[in-house]
N, C-alpha and C positions, 0 to 999 in steps of 0.2 A: 622479419615477420612477413608472411605471405599477405596477399590482398584481402583474402577469406578472414584471416585473423584480425586484420586492421577493421574490416568490415562489420564484423561481430562485435569487436571492442567499441568501435563507435556507436554502434546500436545500443549496446547495455550503458555507455557512458550517458547516452542522451535519454535512455528509458530505464534508469535504475529500477529492479523489482519486476522486470520484464518475465513473462512465463515462457516456457518452452515453444509452445504453439504460436505464440505471439512473435517469438524470435524466428521461429521457421517461416511465418509468413512475410515478415519484414525483411529477411535475408534472402528468401527464395531458395533456400537449401532444403534438401530432403532429409527426413528423419535421421538416417544412419550417418550421413556427411555432417549435419549438423552437431550430432552426438560426438563424432570423431574430434571436430574442431573445438567444441566446449571442453571436452576432456584434456585437450593438449593446452588451452588457455587456463583452465583451472589449475593443472599440474605445475605451470609456470608462475602461478600467482598473479596472472594478468587480469582475471575476474574471480569474483567471489560467488559461490553457489551455495545457496541455502536450500536445503532439502527438508520439506515438511510433509505431513499426510496429504497425499493426493495432489501435491503440487511442488514444483521446483522454480525457485526466483533466482534470477541472476542479477548481480551488482558489481560495480566498480569495487576495487579492492579497498579504497578510502571510506566507503560506507561502514559506519559502525553498527552494531547490533540494535542499538536504540534507534537509529536513523533507519534501519531496515524495517524495523516495525511500525514505524509511522510511515514509511513509503508503501508498505504493504496494505496499511489501512486507506491510504489516500487513493489507492489503486482500486479500491472497492467502492462502489458507488454510494451505497447506504452509510457505510462507514465514514467515507469522505463527506457525505452531507452533514452527518454529525458533527465531525471535527470543525467543518467550515462554518456551522452555526454557532459553535461554541468561540471559534475564532471572532466571529462578528460580535458576539454577545456572550461573554463567560457568565456562568453562574445560572444557567437555565433550569427550570425545573422539568420533570419528565413531559408533561402534558405539552408544555411550549416546545420540547424537541420532536415530540410527534407531529405537532402543527408545522414545524419548521421544515421536516424533511418529507412530510406528506406521505408517511408510511403507516402501516396498522402498529397500535401499541406492542403487539407481540414481536413484530419484526424490529421496532426500535429497541426493546427490552433485550433482545438477543444480541444485537450488535452493540449495544451500550455495555452489556457485560462483557463481551470480548475485549472492548476498548479498556474498561476497567481491568480485566484480567492482564492485559498487554500493558499495563500501568500508563497508559495514555491519557486517561481521563481519571479523575477521583471524585468521590462523592462526598460532600459535606452536609451535615445537618444543620439548617438554619432555622430557627423558630419553628421546630418540629417538621420542617419540610426539607426533603432531600433536593439538592442542587449539584449540579454536574459542571466540573472546571476541568479545563486543560492542565495537564501536569507538566508537560515539557514545552511551554509556550514558544521560546525562542527558538527551538530546534525546529518545530513545526512551522514557524512563520518562515524560518530560513528556508526549509525544504519546499515551502509552496512558491516562495520567491524564485527559488534555483530552478524548480522543475514546472513551472506552471503549464507551460503549453503542451508538454507530453503528458504530464501526470494528471493534471485537472481537467483537460478539455478532451482527453480520450474517451470516447464513448465506451461505456460497460453496460452490460445488461443487467436486468433484475435477475435473470437465470443465473448469471455468474455468482451474483450474491447468495442466491439460495443454494447453489451446487456448493460453494466454497464454505457454506456454514455448517456443513455435516461432515 
């Protein structure tokens, strides 16, 4: 395997769920060159490529589909803040989550809906009040522990949250 293949594989192993532009910046490779190497790595099963609307994410092959959903959420600031609030104290009500993440109710509602749709959070009715709970607690805890520096301390912008929401 070439040095570039190893370099890309190492970056993806350390930052699962990395997007193409981030990978381009981290590797210093130009668009076409990076595309060429990514194609080869995917073809040989050395990396997993998950293509979605307006974004492609790269993962080590050992990452499961459920883990990739969690990693994707942890790489987005508002979703990460919501998950971390529920890791800290599971079973919060909507207003408590709004206060925890410091975003508008409409923004919190949008991202909570996405987390529920991705089956990362579930809603339970308790005494006629909706409460939010993490569904895959053990997997989320493990992923946070495994990838804490790269995944959780990586600065993301609110603009990325807004852009990726549509």
